[in-house]
Each structure stands twice: as C-alpha cells, then as structure tokens.
C-alpha positions in Angstrom: 18.8 -39.5 -22.1 22.3 -41.0 -21.8 21.1 -44.3 -23.3 19.6 -42.6 -26.3 22.8 -40.6 -26.9 24.7 -44.0 -27.0 22.1 -45.6 -29.3 22.2 -42.5 -31.6 26.0 -42.8 -31.8 25.9 -46.6 -32.4 23.6 -46.2 -35.4 25.9 -43.6 -37.0 29.4 -44.8 -36.3 31.0 -48.1 -37.2 33.3 -48.1 -34.2 32.3 -46.5 -30.9 34.2 -45.5 -27.8 31.8 -44.6 -25.0 31.9 -43.7 -21.4 28.8 -42.6 -19.4 27.4 -42.6 -15.9 25.0 -45.4 -16.2 26.7 -48.3 -18.1 29.9 -50.0 -18.5 32.3 -48.1 -20.9 32.6 -49.3 -24.5 36.0 -49.4 -26.3 36.2 -50.0 -30.1 32.6 -51.4 -30.0 30.7 -52.2 -33.2 27.0 -52.8 -32.9 25.4 -55.4 -35.2 23.2 -55.6 -37.1 23.9 -52.2 -38.7 21.1 -49.9 -39.9 19.7 -51.0 -43.3 21.5 -49.2 -46.1 23.4 -47.3 -43.4 20.4 -45.2 -42.6 19.4 -45.0 -39.0 15.7 -45.4 -38.2 13.4 -42.5 -37.8 12.7 -42.0 -34.0 9.7 -40.5 -32.3 10.3 -39.1 -28.8 6.9 -39.3 -27.1 5.8 -37.2 -24.2 2.7 -36.4 -22.1 4.2 -33.6 -20.1 8.0 -33.5 -20.2 9.8 -30.5 -21.8 13.0 -32.5 -21.5 11.7 -35.0 -24.1 10.8 -32.2 -26.4 14.3 -30.8 -26.0 15.9 -34.2 -26.6 13.8 -34.7 -29.8 14.8 -31.2 -31.0 18.5 -31.7 -30.2 18.7 -34.9 -32.3 16.4 -33.6 -35.1 14.0 -36.4 -34.4 10.2 -36.4 -34.4 8.2 -35.3 -31.3 5.0 -37.1 -30.5 2.7 -35.4 -28.0 0.2 -37.9 -26.5 -2.4 -35.3 -25.8 -4.9 -37.3 -23.8 -4.5 -36.0 -20.2 -3.9 -32.3 -20.3 -5.7 -29.3 -21.9 -4.6 -28.3 -25.4 -2.7 -25.3 -24.2 -0.2 -27.5 -22.4 0.6 -29.4 -25.7 0.7 -26.1 -27.6 3.5 -25.0 -25.3 5.4 -28.3 -25.6 5.1 -28.3 -29.4 6.1 -24.7 -29.5 9.2 -25.4 -27.4 10.1 -28.4 -29.6 9.7 -26.4 -32.8 11.8 -23.5 -31.5 14.6 -25.7 -30.2 14.6 -27.8 -33.5 15.4 -24.6 -35.4 17.9 -23.5 -32.7 19.9 -26.8 -33.3 20.0 -26.1 -37.0 17.7 -28.9 -38.3 15.4 -26.5 -40.2 12.7 -24.0 -39.6 10.2 -24.5 -36.8 7.6 -25.3 -39.5 9.8 -28.2 -40.7 9.9 -29.9 -37.3 8.1 -33.2 -37.3 5.2 -33.3 -34.8 2.8 -36.2 -34.2 -0.2 -36.1 -32.0 -2.0 -39.0 -30.3 -5.2 -39.3 -28.5 -8.2 -41.5 -27.9 -11.8 -41.6 -28.6 -14.7 -43.6 -27.2 -17.7 -43.4 -29.6 -21.3 -44.5 -29.7 -24.2 -43.5 -31.9 -25.4 -41.3 -29.1 -23.0 -39.2 -27.0 -25.0 -39.9 -23.9 -24.4 -43.7 -24.4 -20.6 -43.0 -24.9 -20.4 -41.0 -21.6 -22.4 -43.6 -19.7 -20.3 -46.5 -20.9 -16.9 -44.7 -20.6 -17.5 -43.2 -17.1 -16.5 -46.4 -15.2 -13.2 -46.5 -17.0 -12.6 -42.8 -16.5 -13.5 -42.8 -12.8 -11.4 -45.9 -11.9 -8.3 -45.2 -14.0 -5.4 -43.9 -11.9 -4.4 -41.4 -14.5 -8.0 -40.0 -14.9 -9.8 -40.7 -11.7 -9.8 -38.7 -8.6 -9.4 -35.5 -10.5 -11.8 -33.3 -12.5 -15.2 -34.8 -13.4 -15.5 -36.5 -16.8 -17.6 -33.5 -18.0 -14.9 -31.0 -16.9 -12.2 -33.1 -18.6 -14.3 -33.3 -21.8 -14.8 -29.5 -21.8 -11.1 -28.9 -21.3 -10.1 -31.2 -24.2 -13.0 -30.5 -26.6 -12.3 -31.3 -30.2 -13.4 -29.3 -33.2 -15.9 -32.1 -33.9 -17.7 -31.4 -30.7 -19.2 -28.1 -31.9 -20.2 -29.7 -35.2 -21.8 -32.7 -33.6 -24.1 -30.5 -31.6 -25.2 -28.5 -34.6 -25.5 -31.4 -37.1 -27.8 -34.4 -37.3 -24.7 -36.6 -38.0 -22.9 -37.6 -34.9 -19.4 -37.4 -36.6 -18.0 -35.6 -39.7 -17.6 -38.8 -41.7 -16.8 -42.5 -41.5 -13.5 -41.8 -43.4 -12.3 -39.2 -40.9 -13.2 -41.2 -37.8 -11.6 -44.3 -39.2 -8.2 -42.6 -38.6 -8.8 -42.7 -34.8 -9.0 -45.5 -32.4 -12.5 -46.4 -31.4 -13.8 -48.7 -28.7 -16.5 -51.1 -29.5 -18.4 -53.6 -27.5 
C-alpha cells in the first residue's frame, strides 16, 4: 500500500519529498514522464478476497475490480458493499457513484455436459480450484442468471452478442 501511496503522489505533484518504510527516501524528486495533460491514469484496484484492497480503492477514489471466480457471490457482495460505503465515507461521491468492475470466466460448449467433461481436468488439477468442493458444488455456488434460462430454453445461451462480452475457451 505504501508503494501505491507514493505512485499516487508522484502522479499529482511536480516535486515530491517522500519517506516510507520500504524504500529509500526521496527529496525534491520529479518523476518523468508526467501524466498526459496533467491527468493521472484511472486505476483499478483488483481483489479476490481482500477487504484492504477495497479500502485502498475507496480511500483514493479509484475503481474497485472484484475478480469473482473463486468465491460465492455473497462474498463479493460484501466486498463491493464495503468499497461503496467507504468510497462515500471518503467524500468521493455517493455509494452508487463508486466505480465497480467484475471479472470472471466461462468455459462453453454447445452442450453443458461437454463443457463440464472438458473443463473438469483443469478444475481438478488447478491449485486454486482443486482439492476443495466438487466442480458441481462450485458451479451451484456461483450460478449465473443464465443457468436458469439455459435449463428452460432450447438455446444454450441468451445470445451471441451477450456471450461475446465474456472470455470463452475454444479447442
């Protein structure tokens, strides 16, 4: 967090004096190149599980990106709720104005049974997935709104346009 605090300051001040715990102090330091047109870049703080990252994003008024692929949706709802609350607390706007991004993954085939069969070796052998709940339990805990539709519709997915916005694996 200290490194980001320094970077944040370097983007906003022409001359920086800095002293922290983890790096050599800076005296009258100017970083080059400067941000284009004097506008620092927009920053996303990404997290899978850390409330400290949500807090950091809120403190600086930056975006919060929840990579929601490993935990049930309730976990991410709590992280996003914390971020939105703290964003408003720090005076950057209302909770609804806080900028949230979500990421995930999808493995698709024309038939869901084929997708499960082909993805299982990746799931079972990946350190982050494997040795935990079964693939079926994991899928049930992270079920998307599309899952209910795909069971009640002859079409496997809502539309090609919608699924084009996600990452898909293909052989």
